[in-house]
Gaussian input, Z-matrix of N, CA and C with variables (Angstrom, degrees):
# hf/3-21g

backbone

0 1
 N
 C     1     B1
 C     2     B2     1     A1
 N     3     B3     2     A2     1     D1
 C     4     B4     3     A3     2     D2
 C     5     B5     4     A4     3     D3
 N     6     B6     5     A5     4     D4
 C     7     B7     6     A6     5     D5
 C     8     B8     7     A7     6     D6
 N     9     B9     8     A8     7     D7
 C    10    B10     9     A9     8     D8
 C    11    B11    10    A10     9     D9
 N    12    B12    11    A11    10    D10
 C    13    B13    12    A12    11    D11
 C    14    B14    13    A13    12    D12
 N    15    B15    14    A14    13    D13
 C    16    B16    15    A15    14    D14
 C    17    B17    16    A16    15    D15
 N    18    B18    17    A17    16    D16
 C    19    B19    18    A18    17    D17
 C    20    B20    19    A19    18    D18
 N    21    B21    20    A20    19    D19
 C    22    B22    21    A21    20    D20
 C    23    B23    22    A22    21    D21
 N    24    B24    23    A23    22    D22
 C    25    B25    24    A24    23    D23
 C    26    B26    25    A25    24    D24
 N    27    B27    26    A26    25    D25
 C    28    B28    27    A27    26    D26
 C    29    B29    28    A28    27    D27
 N    30    B30    29    A29    28    D28
 C    31    B31    30    A30    29    D29
 C    32    B32    31    A31    30    D30
 N    33    B33    32    A32    31    D31
 C    34    B34    33    A33    32    D32
 C    35    B35    34    A34    33    D33
 N    36    B36    35    A35    34    D34
 C    37    B37    36    A36    35    D35
 C    38    B38    37    A37    36    D36
 N    39    B39    38    A38    37    D37
 C    40    B40    39    A39    38    D38
 C    41    B41    40    A40    39    D39
 N    42    B42    41    A41    40    D40
 C    43    B43    42    A42    41    D41
 C    44    B44    43    A43    42    D42
 N    45    B45    44    A44    43    D43
 C    46    B46    45    A45    44    D44
 C    47    B47    46    A46    45    D45
 N    48    B48    47    A47    46    D46
 C    49    B49    48    A48    47    D47
 C    50    B50    49    A49    48    D48
 N    51    B51    50    A50    49    D49
 C    52    B52    51    A51    50    D50
 C    53    B53    52    A52    51    D51
 N    54    B54    53    A53    52    D52
 C    55    B55    54    A54    53    D53
 C    56    B56    55    A55    54    D54
 N    57    B57    56    A56    55    D55
 C    58    B58    57    A57    56    D56
 C    59    B59    58    A58    57    D57
 N    60    B60    59    A59    58    D58
 C    61    B61    60    A60    59    D59
 C    62    B62    61    A61    60    D60
 N    63    B63    62    A62    61    D61
 C    64    B64    63    A63    62    D62
 C    65    B65    64    A64    63    D63
 N    66    B66    65    A65    64    D64
 C    67    B67    66    A66    65    D65
 C    68    B68    67    A67    66    D66
 N    69    B69    68    A68    67    D67
 C    70    B70    69    A69    68    D68
 C    71    B71    70    A70    69    D69
 N    72    B72    71    A71    70    D70
 C    73    B73    72    A72    71    D71
 C    74    B74    73    A73    72    D72
 N    75    B75    74    A74    73    D73
 C    76    B76    75    A75    74    D74
 C    77    B77    76    A76    75    D75
 N    78    B78    77    A77    76    D76
 C    79    B79    78    A78    77    D77
 C    80    B80    79    A79    78    D78
 N    81    B81    80    A80    79    D79
 C    82    B82    81    A81    80    D80
 C    83    B83    82    A82    81    D81
 N    84    B84    83    A83    82    D82
 C    85    B85    84    A84    83    D83
 C    86    B86    85    A85    84    D84
 N    87    B87    86    A86    85    D85
 C    88    B88    87    A87    86    D86
 C    89    B89    88    A88    87    D87
 N    90    B90    89    A89    88    D88
 C    91    B91    90    A90    89    D89
 C    92    B92    91    A91    90    D90
 N    93    B93    92    A92    91    D91
 C    94    B94    93    A93    92    D92
 C    95    B95    94    A94    93    D93
 N    96    B96    95    A95    94    D94
 C    97    B97    96    A96    95    D95
 C    98    B98    97    A97    96    D96
 N    99    B99    98    A98    97    D97
 C   100   B100    99    A99    98    D98
 C   101   B101   100   A100    99    D99
 N   102   B102   101   A101   100   D100
 C   103   B103   102   A102   101   D101
 C   104   B104   103   A103   102   D102
 N   105   B105   104   A104   103   D103
 C   106   B106   105   A105   104   D104
 C   107   B107   106   A106   105   D105
 N   108   B108   107   A107   106   D106
 C   109   B109   108   A108   107   D107
 C   110   B110   109   A109   108   D108
 N   111   B111   110   A110   109   D109
 C   112   B112   111   A111   110   D110
 C   113   B113   112   A112   111   D111
 N   114   B114   113   A113   112   D112
 C   115   B115   114   A114   113   D113
 C   116   B116   115   A115   114   D114
 N   117   B117   116   A116   115   D115
 C   118   B118   117   A117   116   D116
 C   119   B119   118   A118   117   D117
 N   120   B120   119   A119   118   D118
 C   121   B121   120   A120   119   D119
 C   122   B122   121   A121   120   D120
 N   123   B123   122   A122   121   D121
 C   124   B124   123   A123   122   D122
 C   125   B125   124   A124   123   D123
 N   126   B126   125   A125   124   D124
 C   127   B127   126   A126   125   D125
 C   128   B128   127   A127   126   D126
 N   129   B129   128   A128   127   D127
 C   130   B130   129   A129   128   D128
 C   131   B131   130   A130   129   D129
 N   132   B132   131   A131   130   D130
 C   133   B133   132   A132   131   D131
 C   134   B134   133   A133   132   D132
 N   135   B135   134   A134   133   D133
 C   136   B136   135   A135   134   D134
 C   137   B137   136   A136   135   D135
 N   138   B138   137   A137   136   D136
 C   139   B139   138   A138   137   D137
 C   140   B140   139   A139   138   D138
 N   141   B141   140   A140   139   D139
 C   142   B142   141   A141   140   D140
 C   143   B143   142   A142   141   D141
 N   144   B144   143   A143   142   D142
 C   145   B145   144   A144   143   D143
 C   146   B146   145   A145   144   D144
 N   147   B147   146   A146   145   D145
 C   148   B148   147   A147   146   D146
 C   149   B149   148   A148   147   D147
 N   150   B150   149   A149   148   D148
 C   151   B151   150   A150   149   D149
 C   152   B152   151   A151   150   D150
 N   153   B153   152   A152   151   D151
 C   154   B154   153   A153   152   D152
 C   155   B155   154   A154   153   D153
 N   156   B156   155   A155   154   D154
 C   157   B157   156   A156   155   D155
 C   158   B158   157   A157   156   D156
 N   159   B159   158   A158   157   D157
 C   160   B160   159   A159   158   D158
 C   161   B161   160   A160   159   D159
 N   162   B162   161   A161   160   D160
 C   163   B163   162   A162   161   D161
 C   164   B164   163   A163   162   D162
 N   165   B165   164   A164   163   D163
 C   166   B166   165   A165   164   D164
 C   167   B167   166   A166   165   D165
 N   168   B168   167   A167   166   D166
 C   169   B169   168   A168   167   D167
 C   170   B170   169   A169   168   D168
 N   171   B171   170   A170   169   D169
 C   172   B172   171   A171   170   D170
 C   173   B173   172   A172   171   D171
 N   174   B174   173   A173   172   D172
 C   175   B175   174   A174   173   D173
 C   176   B176   175   A175   174   D174
 N   177   B177   176   A176   175   D175
 C   178   B178   177   A177   176   D176
 C   179   B179   178   A178   177   D177
 N   180   B180   179   A179   178   D178
 C   181   B181   180   A180   179   D179
 C   182   B182   181   A181   180   D180
 N   183   B183   182   A182   181   D181
 C   184   B184   183   A183   182   D182
 C   185   B185   184   A184   183   D183
 N   186   B186   185   A185   184   D184
 C   187   B187   186   A186   185   D185
 C   188   B188   187   A187   186   D186
 N   189   B189   188   A188   187   D187
 C   190   B190   189   A189   188   D188
 C   191   B191   190   A190   189   D189
 N   192   B192   191   A191   190   D190
 C   193   B193   192   A192   191   D191
 C   194   B194   193   A193   192   D192
 N   195   B195   194   A194   193   D193
 C   196   B196   195   A195   194   D194
 C   197   B197   196   A196   195   D195
 N   198   B198   197   A197   196   D196
 C   199   B199   198   A198   197   D197
 C   200   B200   199   A199   198   D198
 N   201   B201   200   A200   199   D199
 C   202   B202   201   A201   200   D200
 C   203   B203   202   A202   201   D201
 N   204   B204   203   A203   202   D202
 C   205   B205   204   A204   203   D203
 C   206   B206   205   A205   204   D204
 N   207   B207   206   A206   205   D205
 C   208   B208   207   A207   206   D206
 C   209   B209   208   A208   207   D207
 N   210   B210   209   A209   208   D208
 C   211   B211   210   A210   209   D209
 C   212   B212   211   A211   210   D210
 N   213   B213   212   A212   211   D211
 C   214   B214   213   A213   212   D212
 C   215   B215   214   A214   213   D213
 N   216   B216   215   A215   214   D214
 C   217   B217   216   A216   215   D215
 C   218   B218   217   A217   216   D216
 N   219   B219   218   A218   217   D217
 C   220   B220   219   A219   218   D218
 C   221   B221   220   A220   219   D219
 N   222   B222   221   A221   220   D220
 C   223   B223   222   A222   221   D221
 C   224   B224   223   A223   222   D222
 N   225   B225   224   A224   223   D223
 C   226   B226   225   A225   224   D224
 C   227   B227   226   A226   225   D225
 N   228   B228   227   A227   226   D226
 C   229   B229   228   A228   227   D227
 C   230   B230   229   A229   228   D228
 N   231   B231   230   A230   229   D229
 C   232   B232   231   A231   230   D230
 C   233   B233   232   A232   231   D231
 N   234   B234   233   A233   232   D232
 C   235   B235   234   A234   233   D233
 C   236   B236   235   A235   234   D234
 N   237   B237   236   A236   235   D235
 C   238   B238   237   A237   236   D236
 C   239   B239   238   A238   237   D237
 N   240   B240   239   A239   238   D238
 C   241   B241   240   A240   239   D239
 C   242   B242   241   A241   240   D240

   B1=1.4438
   B2=1.5273
   B3=1.3175
   B4=1.4530
   B5=1.5244
   B6=1.3064
   B7=1.4549
   B8=1.5262
   B9=1.3116
   B10=1.4561
   B11=1.5363
   B12=1.3416
   B13=1.4681
   B14=1.5306
   B15=1.3134
   B16=1.4637
   B17=1.5228
   B18=1.3114
   B19=1.4609
   B20=1.5211
   B21=1.2950
   B22=1.4670
   B23=1.5268
   B24=1.3165
   B25=1.4601
   B26=1.5274
   B27=1.3132
   B28=1.4591
   B29=1.5235
   B30=1.3240
   B31=1.4674
   B32=1.5266
   B33=1.3102
   B34=1.4603
   B35=1.5253
   B36=1.3057
   B37=1.4629
   B38=1.5173
   B39=1.3037
   B40=1.4596
   B41=1.5158
   B42=1.2973
   B43=1.4661
   B44=1.5295
   B45=1.3065
   B46=1.4634
   B47=1.5239
   B48=1.2978
   B49=1.4701
   B50=1.5199
   B51=1.3044
   B52=1.4594
   B53=1.5193
   B54=1.3006
   B55=1.4510
   B56=1.5210
   B57=1.3302
   B58=1.4599
   B59=1.5196
   B60=1.3259
   B61=1.4657
   B62=1.5194
   B63=1.3053
   B64=1.4536
   B65=1.5244
   B66=1.3145
   B67=1.4515
   B68=1.5238
   B69=1.3405
   B70=1.4511
   B71=1.5159
   B72=1.3196
   B73=1.4555
   B74=1.5224
   B75=1.3180
   B76=1.4628
   B77=1.5250
   B78=1.3294
   B79=1.4537
   B80=1.5180
   B81=1.3262
   B82=1.4598
   B83=1.5242
   B84=1.3086
   B85=1.4591
   B86=1.5266
   B87=1.3371
   B88=1.4736
   B89=1.5307
   B90=1.3400
   B91=1.4715
   B92=1.5352
   B93=1.3259
   B94=1.4635
   B95=1.5259
   B96=1.3235
   B97=1.4566
   B98=1.5235
   B99=1.3325
   B100=1.4663
   B101=1.5257
   B102=1.3237
   B103=1.4641
   B104=1.5234
   B105=1.3345
   B106=1.4675
   B107=1.5304
   B108=1.3186
   B109=1.4684
   B110=1.5222
   B111=1.3155
   B112=1.4640
   B113=1.5341
   B114=1.3159
   B115=1.4649
   B116=1.5353
   B117=1.3178
   B118=1.4600
   B119=1.5177
   B120=1.3333
   B121=1.4658
   B122=1.5236
   B123=1.3325
   B124=1.4684
   B125=1.5293
   B126=1.3074
   B127=1.4653
   B128=1.5250
   B129=1.3217
   B130=1.4619
   B131=1.5252
   B132=1.3312
   B133=1.4623
   B134=1.5256
   B135=1.3187
   B136=1.4676
   B137=1.5327
   B138=1.3161
   B139=1.4635
   B140=1.5202
   B141=1.3121
   B142=1.4642
   B143=1.5262
   B144=1.3382
   B145=1.4647
   B146=1.5217
   B147=1.3181
   B148=1.4638
   B149=1.5313
   B150=1.3380
   B151=1.4705
   B152=1.5360
   B153=1.3166
   B154=1.4664
   B155=1.5270
   B156=1.3226
   B157=1.4669
   B158=1.5294
   B159=1.3131
   B160=1.4661
   B161=1.5285
   B162=1.3253
   B163=1.4701
   B164=1.5339
   B165=1.3274
   B166=1.4613
   B167=1.5194
   B168=1.3213
   B169=1.4722
   B170=1.5187
   B171=1.3010
   B172=1.4522
   B173=1.5250
   B174=1.3205
   B175=1.4566
   B176=1.5237
   B177=1.3166
   B178=1.4626
   B179=1.5148
   B180=1.3295
   B181=1.4612
   B182=1.5190
   B183=1.3122
   B184=1.4597
   B185=1.5218
   B186=1.3454
   B187=1.4630
   B188=1.5243
   B189=1.3186
   B190=1.4697
   B191=1.5305
   B192=1.3290
   B193=1.4653
   B194=1.5200
   B195=1.3239
   B196=1.4564
   B197=1.5246
   B198=1.3346
   B199=1.4596
   B200=1.5347
   B201=1.3201
   B202=1.4643
   B203=1.5237
   B204=1.3151
   B205=1.4618
   B206=1.5153
   B207=1.3140
   B208=1.4481
   B209=1.5199
   B210=1.3312
   B211=1.4547
   B212=1.5188
   B213=1.3052
   B214=1.4525
   B215=1.5227
   B216=1.3190
   B217=1.4630
   B218=1.5245
   B219=1.3072
   B220=1.4570
   B221=1.5011
   B222=1.3024
   B223=1.4556
   B224=1.5228
   B225=1.3238
   B226=1.4648
   B227=1.5303
   B228=1.3175
   B229=1.4734
   B230=1.5180
   B231=1.3285
   B232=1.4508
   B233=1.5286
   B234=1.3124
   B235=1.4650
   B236=1.5175
   B237=1.3315
   B238=1.4672
   B239=1.5247
   B240=1.3313
   B241=1.4704
   B242=1.5116
   A1=112.47
   A2=117.74
   A3=120.38
   A4=111.91
   A5=118.26
   A6=122.22
   A7=113.78
   A8=118.21
   A9=120.55
   A10=112.33
   A11=121.17
   A12=120.13
   A13=112.28
   A14=117.19
   A15=120.81
   A16=109.91
   A17=116.76
   A18=121.48
   A19=110.68
   A20=117.30
   A21=121.22
   A22=109.97
   A23=117.60
   A24=121.31
   A25=110.81
   A26=116.80
   A27=121.29
   A28=110.94
   A29=116.94
   A30=120.64
   A31=111.39
   A32=117.62
   A33=120.48
   A34=111.21
   A35=116.74
   A36=120.01
   A37=111.75
   A38=115.96
   A39=120.67
   A40=111.01
   A41=116.72
   A42=122.18
   A43=112.69
   A44=118.31
   A45=121.18
   A46=111.73
   A47=116.10
   A48=122.44
   A49=112.08
   A50=116.58
   A51=120.19
   A52=111.54
   A53=116.65
   A54=120.03
   A55=112.00
   A56=117.35
   A57=120.17
   A58=112.41
   A59=118.25
   A60=120.29
   A61=112.30
   A62=117.40
   A63=121.86
   A64=111.88
   A65=117.84
   A66=122.02
   A67=113.14
   A68=118.19
   A69=122.06
   A70=110.66
   A71=116.38
   A72=121.14
   A73=108.15
   A74=116.87
   A75=122.11
   A76=108.03
   A77=116.16
   A78=119.57
   A79=109.77
   A80=116.15
   A81=120.34
   A82=110.29
   A83=113.67
   A84=124.15
   A85=104.41
   A86=117.41
   A87=120.90
   A88=115.31
   A89=120.32
   A90=117.77
   A91=112.68
   A92=116.69
   A93=120.29
   A94=111.24
   A95=117.20
   A96=121.12
   A97=110.95
   A98=117.30
   A99=121.00
   A100=110.73
   A101=117.24
   A102=121.48
   A103=110.47
   A104=116.12
   A105=121.12
   A106=110.74
   A107=117.10
   A108=121.08
   A109=110.79
   A110=117.40
   A111=120.74
   A112=111.27
   A113=116.54
   A114=120.14
   A115=111.39
   A116=116.52
   A117=120.54
   A118=111.69
   A119=116.64
   A120=119.74
   A121=111.08
   A122=117.48
   A123=120.28
   A124=110.47
   A125=116.01
   A126=120.34
   A127=110.60
   A128=116.55
   A129=120.36
   A130=112.25
   A131=118.17
   A132=121.03
   A133=113.05
   A134=117.72
   A135=120.18
   A136=111.36
   A137=116.50
   A138=120.77
   A139=110.02
   A140=115.57
   A141=120.34
   A142=111.69
   A143=117.04
   A144=121.45
   A145=112.63
   A146=117.83
   A147=121.95
   A148=113.76
   A149=119.43
   A150=118.44
   A151=113.51
   A152=117.01
   A153=120.80
   A154=112.43
   A155=118.13
   A156=121.75
   A157=112.31
   A158=117.63
   A159=121.04
   A160=112.82
   A161=117.30
   A162=120.79
   A163=112.79
   A164=116.90
   A165=120.56
   A166=110.79
   A167=115.66
   A168=122.15
   A169=107.89
   A170=115.87
   A171=122.12
   A172=108.62
   A173=116.03
   A174=122.20
   A175=109.22
   A176=116.10
   A177=121.32
   A178=107.55
   A179=116.03
   A180=120.34
   A181=110.86
   A182=114.42
   A183=122.25
   A184=105.92
   A185=115.67
   A186=119.98
   A187=109.50
   A188=117.15
   A189=120.04
   A190=112.57
   A191=117.38
   A192=121.43
   A193=108.87
   A194=116.96
   A195=121.08
   A196=113.49
   A197=118.45
   A198=120.28
   A199=112.85
   A200=117.99
   A201=121.52
   A202=107.56
   A203=116.68
   A204=120.89
   A205=113.16
   A206=117.51
   A207=121.08
   A208=110.53
   A209=114.66
   A210=119.83
   A211=108.66
   A212=116.51
   A213=121.61
   A214=107.62
   A215=115.77
   A216=120.33
   A217=111.63
   A218=117.07
   A219=120.81
   A220=111.75
   A221=115.03
   A222=123.66
   A223=112.42
   A224=116.24
   A225=124.03
   A226=112.54
   A227=116.50
   A228=122.15
   A229=108.12
   A230=115.69
   A231=121.10
   A232=108.11
   A233=114.90
   A234=122.28
   A235=108.24
   A236=116.66
   A237=123.07
   A238=108.81
   A239=115.29
   A240=120.06
   A241=110.17
   D1=-15.22
   D2=179.82
   D3=-62.92
   D4=-32.02
   D5=-175.84
   D6=-85.25
   D7=-1.18
   D8=-177.35
   D9=-60.08
   D10=-46.93
   D11=177.99
   D12=-61.35
   D13=-36.67
   D14=179.11
   D15=-66.48
   D16=-41.83
   D17=178.96
   D18=-63.67
   D19=-44.06
   D20=179.27
   D21=-63.44
   D22=-43.57
   D23=178.22
   D24=-61.63
   D25=-43.32
   D26=178.58
   D27=-60.73
   D28=-44.43
   D29=-179.65
   D30=-65.82
   D31=-37.81
   D32=176.73
   D33=-65.30
   D34=-41.74
   D35=177.36
   D36=-65.39
   D37=-39.46
   D38=179.12
   D39=-63.26
   D40=-33.69
   D41=-178.31
   D42=-81.89
   D43=-13.63
   D44=-174.78
   D45=-66.23
   D46=155.14
   D47=-176.42
   D48=-64.55
   D49=-45.43
   D50=-176.01
   D51=-62.94
   D52=-40.38
   D53=-178.41
   D54=-70.24
   D55=-33.07
   D56=-177.03
   D57=-66.54
   D58=-29.12
   D59=178.87
   D60=-95.61
   D61=-2.49
   D62=-177.97
   D63=-59.58
   D64=-33.88
   D65=-174.49
   D66=-95.40
   D67=4.92
   D68=179.95
   D69=-108.63
   D70=133.53
   D71=176.34
   D72=-91.03
   D73=105.72
   D74=-179.39
   D75=-91.86
   D76=131.97
   D77=177.13
   D78=-127.30
   D79=164.16
   D80=-177.21
   D81=-117.44
   D82=139.20
   D83=173.51
   D84=-152.79
   D85=88.62
   D86=-171.70
   D87=-49.56
   D88=-45.15
   D89=179.05
   D90=-63.15
   D91=-41.59
   D92=179.19
   D93=-69.37
   D94=-38.40
   D95=177.40
   D96=-61.26
   D97=-39.49
   D98=179.10
   D99=-63.73
   D100=-41.50
   D101=178.87
   D102=-65.09
   D103=-47.70
   D104=-179.10
   D105=-61.34
   D106=-43.65
   D107=-179.82
   D108=-64.16
   D109=-44.77
   D110=-179.72
   D111=-62.41
   D112=-45.36
   D113=179.13
   D114=-67.58
   D115=-37.76
   D116=177.98
   D117=-63.02
   D118=-41.27
   D119=178.32
   D120=-64.91
   D121=-36.11
   D122=177.81
   D123=-60.44
   D124=-40.67
   D125=178.75
   D126=-68.98
   D127=-44.89
   D128=-178.73
   D129=-64.67
   D130=-31.90
   D131=-177.02
   D132=-66.30
   D133=-19.38
   D134=177.68
   D135=-105.46
   D136=9.53
   D137=179.46
   D138=-100.01
   D139=178.06
   D140=177.12
   D141=-67.66
   D142=-15.26
   D143=179.58
   D144=-95.34
   D145=17.06
   D146=-177.23
   D147=-52.66
   D148=-42.03
   D149=179.96
   D150=-63.96
   D151=-20.81
   D152=-178.17
   D153=-109.85
   D154=13.44
   D155=-174.93
   D156=-56.71
   D157=-38.85
   D158=-177.89
   D159=-68.62
   D160=-15.65
   D161=-179.39
   D162=-83.93
   D163=-13.78
   D164=-177.77
   D165=-75.34
   D166=145.90
   D167=176.32
   D168=-122.19
   D169=139.93
   D170=-179.23
   D171=-114.47
   D172=138.11
   D173=-178.89
   D174=-128.04
   D175=141.10
   D176=174.31
   D177=-90.90
   D178=129.50
   D179=-177.82
   D180=-136.74
   D181=161.81
   D182=172.14
   D183=-108.83
   D184=106.13
   D185=178.64
   D186=-78.13
   D187=151.21
   D188=179.46
   D189=-65.68
   D190=-23.23
   D191=178.67
   D192=-116.48
   D193=138.77
   D194=-177.58
   D195=-74.61
   D196=-16.73
   D197=-178.62
   D198=-83.32
   D199=-4.38
   D200=176.12
   D201=-93.67
   D202=118.09
   D203=-177.53
   D204=-100.53
   D205=-26.51
   D206=-179.40
   D207=-162.03
   D208=161.16
   D209=-176.15
   D210=-159.23
   D211=137.91
   D212=173.78
   D213=-114.57
   D214=128.30
   D215=-179.80
   D216=-108.62
   D217=18.12
   D218=179.61
   D219=90.94
   D220=178.57
   D221=-179.87
   D222=53.54
   D223=34.60
   D224=175.69
   D225=58.48
   D226=38.47
   D227=176.50
   D228=-117.27
   D229=127.01
   D230=179.74
   D231=-122.87
   D232=128.47
   D233=-178.95
   D234=-105.65
   D235=126.77
   D236=-175.94
   D237=-120.48
   D238=135.23
   D239=176.68
   D240=-82.23

């Protein structure tokens, strides 16, 4: 039971926003980002999150594995390969 506070602290840190993007290489390409954002909003507008579609942010990333095409880590952030 001594390690319970350490475990809880570790899990909270793991869940934090800053740590979740630590392992992703985000890059910028404004023309491609504009296309991805526009297409992403089209998809979101027909989803249950349509009222909040404008709050979503899309990021271009290089995933360590080529079979991962996209990932959402919460807080309306979507990472696209």
